[in-house]
Phi, psi and omega in degrees: 000334174303319177305314182296314180291324177294319181292325172304305181294325172298318179292322171298320178295311179293328177283332169290323170297323180292314182295326181295310179303320179297312180295315179306312168301327180279331180293299182314306177309315170303314182295320175297310182307310183298315188297316179297315177298325179293313173307322178284327182287321183291317176310308186292332180283352182049051178281146173285148181273157178310315181300321182291311174311311182295318181299316176290330175296320186289324175292322177293315182299315175303320180300316181292319179296318181288324176302307174299326176291317179294322174303310183300315180301313181303303187295326177290322185283332176288324177296321182291319183290321179292324176289332186275010178053070179262141357284155187296144177281130182244154181292152185297152180295140173307146176284151187282156173292152179291141179306143182297151178274192178296128183264150178261149182295141185296143181270143178243000000 
């Protein structure tokens, strides 16, 4: 009877191993399915990749720095313009000569 019980336990062990293999396969298949669905959802959301975000962030930083430099330059130019009294002060226009009075006809 030891043979029979041993064979029975062997069959049970083999069945358990097969069940564990099937469970492992199901788990891999489920992981693949979930990953595929997640990739599809993320693609449909039109999300930006990390590298693209970092590149755009760097471009924005550079543009902000350039904008600040240009603002400082414009402020300096406006200060110089205000200090140079533009338009330049000119002397008042000369008075116009008085209109000619009644003229007498030439004598011959």
